[in-house]
C-alpha positions as CSV (number, residue, x, y, z in Angstrom):
1,X,0.0,0.0,0.0
2,X,2.9,2.4,0.9
3,X,4.6,1.8,-2.5
4,X,1.3,2.4,-4.4
5,X,0.7,5.7,-2.6
6,X,4.2,6.9,-3.2
7,X,4.0,6.0,-6.9
8,X,0.5,7.6,-7.3
9,X,1.5,10.9,-5.6
10,X,4.8,11.3,-7.4
11,X,3.5,10.4,-10.8
12,X,0.4,12.7,-10.4
13,X,2.7,15.6,-9.5
14,X,5.0,14.8,-12.4
15,X,2.2,14.4,-14.9
16,X,0.3,17.5,-14.0
17,X,3.2,19.9,-13.6
18,X,3.5,20.8,-17.3
19,X,-0.2,21.5,-17.4
20,X,-0.3,23.7,-14.3
21,X,1.9,26.4,-15.6
22,X,2.9,28.1,-18.9
23,X,6.4,29.5,-18.8
24,X,7.5,33.0,-19.8
25,X,10.8,33.0,-20.6
26,X,29.3,22.8,-12.1
27,X,30.7,22.4,-13.1
28,X,30.9,25.7,-14.9
29,X,34.3,24.7,-16.3
30,X,33.1,21.3,-17.4
31,X,29.8,21.8,-19.3
32,X,29.0,24.4,-22.0
33,X,25.3,23.4,-22.3
34,X,22.7,25.0,-20.1
35,X,19.4,23.2,-19.7
36,X,16.6,25.4,-20.8
37,X,18.6,27.1,-23.6
38,X,17.1,26.4,-26.9
39,X,19.7,25.4,-29.6
40,X,18.9,25.7,-33.3
41,X,20.3,24.7,-36.6
42,X,22.5,21.7,-37.0
43,X,23.2,19.3,-34.2
44,X,26.0,20.5,-31.8
45,X,28.2,17.7,-30.5
46,X,30.9,18.3,-28.0
47,X,33.3,15.6,-26.6
48,X,35.3,16.7,-23.5
49,X,36.6,15.3,-20.3
50,X,39.2,15.7,-17.6
51,X,42.4,14.2,-16.3
52,X,43.0,14.7,-12.5
53,X,45.9,13.9,-10.3
54,X,46.0,14.0,-6.5
55,X,48.5,14.7,-3.7
56,X,47.4,13.2,-0.4
57,X,48.9,13.6,3.1
58,X,46.6,12.2,5.8
59,X,47.5,12.7,9.5
60,X,46.1,9.3,10.6
61,X,48.1,7.3,8.1
62,X,51.4,7.1,9.9
63,X,53.3,5.3,7.1
64,X,52.1,7.8,4.5
65,X,53.2,10.7,6.7
66,X,56.6,9.1,7.0
67,X,56.8,8.9,3.2
68,X,55.8,12.6,2.9
69,X,52.4,11.8,1.3
70,X,51.5,10.1,-2.0
71,X,51.0,11.6,-5.5
72,X,49.0,9.7,-8.1
73,X,46.0,9.4,-10.3
74,X,42.6,10.7,-9.1
75,X,40.5,10.0,-12.2
76,X,40.0,10.3,-15.9
77,X,36.6,11.1,-17.4
78,X,34.8,11.5,-20.7
79,X,31.9,13.9,-21.3
80,X,29.5,13.8,-24.2
81,X,27.1,16.7,-24.9
82,X,24.7,16.9,-27.8
83,X,22.0,19.4,-28.6
84,X,19.6,19.6,-31.6
85,X,16.6,22.0,-31.7
86,X,14.7,21.3,-28.4
87,X,16.6,18.1,-27.5
88,X,19.8,17.7,-25.5
89,X,21.8,14.7,-24.3
90,X,24.5,14.8,-21.5
91,X,26.6,12.0,-20.2
92,X,29.7,11.7,-18.0
93,X,31.7,8.5,-17.5
94,X,34.5,8.3,-15.0
95,X,37.5,6.0,-14.5
96,X,39.0,5.6,-11.0
97,X,41.3,3.0,-9.5
98,X,39.7,-0.4,-8.8
99,X,39.9,0.3,-5.1
100,X,37.7,3.4,-5.6
101,X,35.0,1.6,-7.5
102,X,36.7,1.4,-10.9
103,X,34.6,2.9,-13.8
104,X,31.0,4.1,-13.6
105,X,28.5,6.6,-15.0
106,X,28.2,9.8,-13.0
107,X,25.2,11.1,-15.0
108,X,23.5,10.5,-18.3
109,X,20.2,12.0,-19.3
110,X,18.1,13.5,-22.2
111,X,16.6,16.9,-21.9
112,X,13.5,18.3,-23.8
113,X,13.3,22.1,-23.7
114,X,9.7,23.2,-23.9
115,X,11.0,26.8,-24.1
116,X,13.7,29.0,-22.6
117,X,12.4,28.5,-19.0
118,X,10.9,25.0,-18.9
119,X,12.5,21.7,-19.5
120,X,12.2,18.0,-18.7
121,X,15.1,15.7,-17.9
122,X,15.0,11.9,-18.0
123,X,17.7,9.3,-17.1
124,X,20.4,9.4,-14.4
125,X,19.4,12.9,-13.2
126,X,20.6,15.1,-10.3
127,X,18.2,15.2,-7.4
128,X,16.7,18.7,-6.9
129,X,17.4,19.0,-3.2
130,X,19.2,21.8,-1.3
131,X,21.7,24.1,-3.0
132,X,22.5,22.7,-6.4
133,X,24.7,22.0,-8.4
134,X,26.8,22.0,-5.3
135,X,26.4,23.1,-1.6
136,X,30.1,23.6,-1.2
137,X,33.2,25.1,-2.9
138,X,35.9,22.6,-2.1
139,X,37.1,19.4,-3.7
140,X,35.7,17.3,-0.8
141,X,32.1,18.6,-0.8
142,X,30.3,18.9,2.6
143,X,28.8,16.3,4.9
144,X,25.5,16.1,3.1
145,X,27.3,14.5,0.1
146,X,28.4,11.6,2.3
147,X,24.9,10.8,3.4
148,X,23.4,11.2,-0.1
149,X,22.1,14.8,-0.2
150,X,24.6,16.7,-2.3
151,X,25.2,16.2,-6.0
152,X,23.2,13.0,-5.9
153,X,22.0,11.3,-9.1
154,X,19.1,8.8,-9.5
155,X,17.1,7.1,-12.2
156,X,14.0,9.0,-13.1
157,X,12.6,12.3,-14.4
158,X,12.9,16.0,-13.4
159,X,10.7,18.9,-14.5
160,X,12.0,22.4,-14.1
161,X,10.4,25.8,-14.6
162,X,11.5,29.4,-14.1
163,X,8.7,32.0,-13.6
164,X,10.0,35.5,-13.1
165,X,11.7,35.4,-9.7
166,X,10.5,31.9,-8.8
167,X,11.9,28.5,-9.9
168,X,10.3,25.1,-9.4
169,X,11.5,21.5,-9.6
170,X,9.4,18.4,-9.5
171,X,11.0,15.0,-9.8
172,X,10.2,11.3,-9.6
173,X,13.0,8.7,-9.3
174,X,12.2,5.0,-9.6
175,X,15.4,4.0,-7.8
176,X,19.2,4.6,-7.6
177,X,21.3,3.7,-10.5
178,X,20.8,-0.1,-11.0
179,X,23.7,-2.2,-12.2
180,X,22.4,-5.7,-11.4
181,X,18.8,-6.8,-12.1
182,X,18.6,-9.8,-9.8
183,X,15.7,-10.7,-7.6
184,X,17.3,-9.9,-4.2
185,X,20.5,-8.3,-5.5
186,X,22.1,-5.7,-3.3
187,X,23.0,-2.3,-4.7
188,X,26.5,-2.3,-6.1
189,X,28.6,0.4,-4.4
190,X,30.6,1.1,-7.5
191,X,29.0,4.5,-8.2
192,X,29.5,8.3,-7.8
193,X,26.4,9.1,-5.6
194,X,26.0,7.8,-2.1
195,X,22.9,5.5,-2.3
196,X,21.2,3.1,0.0
197,X,23.0,-0.3,-0.1
198,X,23.4,-3.5,1.9
199,X,20.1,-4.8,3.3
200,X,18.0,-2.1,1.7
201,X,17.2,-0.4,-1.6
202,X,15.9,3.1,-2.2
203,X,13.0,3.5,-4.6
204,X,9.9,5.5,-5.6
205,X,11.3,8.8,-4.6
206,X,9.5,12.1,-5.1
207,X,11.3,15.5,-4.9
208,X,10.0,19.1,-4.8
209,X,12.1,22.2,-4.7
210,X,11.3,25.9,-5.0
211,X,13.6,28.9,-5.0
212,X,13.0,32.6,-4.9
213,X,15.4,35.1,-6.5
214,X,15.7,38.0,-4.1
215,X,17.8,39.9,-6.6
216,X,20.4,38.9,-9.2
217,X,22.8,36.4,-7.6
218,X,20.8,36.0,-4.4
219,X,18.3,33.2,-3.9
220,X,16.6,31.4,-1.0
221,X,14.7,28.1,-1.2
222,X,13.2,25.0,0.4
223,X,13.3,21.4,-0.7
224,X,11.5,18.2,0.3
225,X,11.9,14.5,-0.5
226,X,9.7,11.4,0.2
227,X,10.5,7.9,-0.9
228,X,10.5,4.2,-0.1
229,X,13.1,1.9,1.3
230,X,12.7,-1.8,0.3
231,X,14.2,-4.2,2.8
232,X,15.7,-7.2,1.0
233,X,15.6,-9.8,3.9
234,X,12.0,-9.2,4.9
235,X,10.6,-8.1,1.5
236,X,8.8,-5.2,3.3
237,X,8.7,-1.5,2.4
238,X,9.9,1.2,4.7
239,X,10.0,4.9,4.1
240,X,12.4,7.9,4.1
241,X,12.0,11.6,4.0
242,X,14.0,14.8,4.1
243,X,13.5,18.6,4.1
244,X,15.9,21.5,3.8
245,X,16.0,25.3,3.8
246,X,18.9,26.8,1.8
247,X,20.3,30.1,0.5
248,X,22.9,30.9,-2.2
249,X,23.9,34.5,-2.0
250,X,26.5,36.6,-4.0
251,X,27.9,39.8,-2.6
252,X,30.2,41.0,-5.3
253,X,33.2,38.6,-5.2
254,X,31.8,36.8,-2.1
255,X,29.6,33.8,-2.3
256,X,27.7,32.4,0.7
257,X,25.9,29.1,0.8
258,X,23.9,28.2,3.9
259,X,21.8,25.1,4.4
260,X,20.0,23.3,7.2
261,X,18.3,20.0,6.7
262,X,16.8,16.9,8.4
263,X,16.4,13.4,7.1
264,X,14.9,10.2,8.5
265,X,14.7,6.5,7.5
266,X,11.9,4.3,8.8
267,X,13.3,0.9,8.0
268,X,11.2,-2.2,7.6
269,X,14.0,-4.3,9.1
270,X,14.6,-6.3,12.2
271,X,15.1,-4.3,15.4
272,X,18.9,-4.7,15.5
273,X,19.3,-3.0,12.1
274,X,16.8,-0.1,12.5
275,X,19.2,2.5,14.0
276,X,21.5,2.8,11.0
277,X,21.3,2.4,7.2
278,X,24.1,1.3,4.9
279,X,25.2,3.7,2.1
280,X,27.6,2.9,-0.7
281,X,29.8,4.7,-3.3
282,X,33.3,4.5,-4.8
283,X,33.3,0.7,-4.3
284,X,32.7,0.6,-0.5
285,X,29.9,1.0,2.1
286,X,29.5,2.4,5.6
287,X,26.8,2.9,8.1
288,X,24.9,6.2,8.5
289,X,22.6,7.3,11.3
290,X,18.9,6.5,10.8
291,X,18.1,10.2,11.3
292,X,20.1,13.4,11.7
293,X,20.2,17.2,11.3
294,X,22.9,18.6,9.0
295,X,23.9,22.2,9.0
296,X,26.4,23.7,6.5
297,X,28.0,27.1,6.1
298,X,30.2,27.7,3.1
299,X,32.0,30.9,2.1
300,X,34.1,31.7,-1.0
301,X,35.8,34.8,-2.2
302,X,37.1,35.0,-5.8
303,X,39.9,37.4,-6.6
304,X,40.8,37.9,-10.3
305,X,44.6,38.0,-10.8
306,X,47.1,38.3,-13.6
307,X,49.9,35.8,-12.7
308,X,51.0,34.2,-15.9
309,X,48.3,31.7,-16.8
310,X,46.5,32.1,-13.5
311,X,43.4,34.2,-13.9
312,X,41.6,33.8,-10.6
313,X,42.1,32.6,-7.0
314,X,39.0,31.4,-5.0
315,X,39.5,31.2,-1.3
316,X,37.0,29.2,0.7
317,X,36.0,28.1,4.1
318,X,33.3,25.3,4.3
319,X,32.0,23.9,7.6
320,X,29.4,21.2,8.1
321,X,27.9,19.6,11.3
322,X,25.9,16.4,11.6
323,X,23.7,16.4,14.7
324,X,22.5,12.8,15.6
325,X,19.6,12.9,18.0
326,X,19.7,9.2,18.7
327,X,20.8,8.2,22.2
328,X,24.4,7.1,22.4
329,X,25.3,8.5,19.0
330,X,28.2,10.9,18.6
331,X,28.0,13.9,16.2
332,X,30.2,14.3,13.1
333,X,32.0,17.4,11.9
334,X,33.9,18.5,8.9
335,X,35.8,21.6,7.9
336,X,37.7,22.4,4.6
337,X,39.8,25.5,4.2
338,X,41.5,26.0,0.8
339,X,41.9,27.8,-2.5
340,X,41.0,27.0,-6.1
341,X,43.5,28.2,-8.6
342,X,42.1,28.8,-12.1
343,X,44.5,28.8,-15.0
344,X,42.6,28.3,-18.3
345,X,41.7,24.6,-18.5
346,X,43.9,23.8,-15.5
347,X,42.0,23.9,-12.2
348,X,43.9,23.2,-8.9
349,X,42.2,22.7,-5.5
350,X,44.5,23.1,-2.5
351,X,42.6,21.9,0.6
352,X,43.2,21.4,4.3
353,X,40.4,19.1,5.2
354,X,39.6,18.2,8.8
355,X,37.0,15.9,10.3
356,X,35.8,14.2,13.4
357,X,33.8,11.0,12.9
358,X,34.0,11.6,9.2
359,X,34.9,8.3,7.3
360,X,37.0,10.0,4.6
361,X,38.9,12.1,7.1
362,X,40.0,9.7,9.9
363,X,40.1,6.1,10.9
364,X,36.4,5.8,11.9
365,X,35.3,4.4,8.5
366,X,32.4,2.0,9.3
367,X,30.7,3.8,12.2
368,X,31.8,7.4,11.8
369,X,28.5,8.7,10.4
370,X,26.3,6.4,12.5
371,X,27.1,5.7,16.2
372,X,30.4,7.5,15.9
373,X,33.2,7.3,18.4
374,X,32.9,9.6,21.5
375,X,36.7,9.5,21.8
376,X,37.4,10.3,18.2
377,X,40.0,13.0,17.6
378,X,40.1,15.6,14.8
379,X,42.1,14.3,11.8
380,X,43.4,16.3,8.9
381,X,44.2,15.7,5.2
382,X,46.3,18.0,3.1
383,X,45.2,17.5,-0.5
384,X,46.2,19.1,-3.8
385,X,44.0,18.1,-6.8
386,X,45.4,19.0,-10.3
387,X,42.8,18.8,-13.0
388,X,43.0,19.5,-16.7
389,X,39.5,19.9,-18.3
390,X,39.1,19.7,-22.0
């Protein structure tokens, strides 16, 4: 019954949305196509990509510290973008080391532009939730990414419309990106977005998001999500929901992103598995608290410069906090201070990332974002990411 209600509500919203209104009118270095812009004439095809290398010095890895850090491949990716009249197609495929999930599709979707302000996307689409495309400025993102609420892509459809100072997004996602079509197959963690994995699967998700433009470069918004969680061992359906308030404000060279959100999973699992849910990406999984508040504050200041090929320096400070209201759970924190150096197609992120009970920034991998460790210390990672985008 739960799954039927979710499907009916989401599909009704999605079907009626184009009829309710008539419109009037990332990677910024990585994609020349803007959804909602109507191309004309002959098909436009662009093949691009990126090659990135990483220097990593992590305080909790004693042998690595003794070596003075490690420098190696981050990833290689291919982008394909096609536009013809009212149709567009966008795809990005990434290649990582086998230990980081190997190769996988980040996104892939078709877009139909009704006009300059209204479009429909279908495929592996970004979820319209919170500040998008990103809720951060640094290479690591913020904590919402690691629990599946920043730059997350799912299989489904998204309808977008801009009406004067208001923008609206309605979406329905059947499930996370599916790689194995077995009867009781668990979600493969070889993916870009953090999705529900292990004993459960996410499905039948509806999203709604609206933003109001206060003035050019200043917007505020709210987002909500409701979906199902299918439990593989029991064959029963649980539920999950989330809500967020967010702002994205520009004051000259200063950008400020603020967001507060809450999420909750109501799992149809046995009692010993109901306090945490397993999420997976980059070839590995970990546990995440069944419910939590997340607060983020991200600031960035861009200074144009003339230093040889360097044209801009973006200094940023991004902080995020995960408040876990469950008894006996320890909160998680993350802070990234750094600078993005822009030199034509070469983009370099220089980050000092610190975390407490953050799986990627310390030894508390499996339980860092769930129960946490009350005795956990702050750990840091000095990271330089060199990327050439073509």
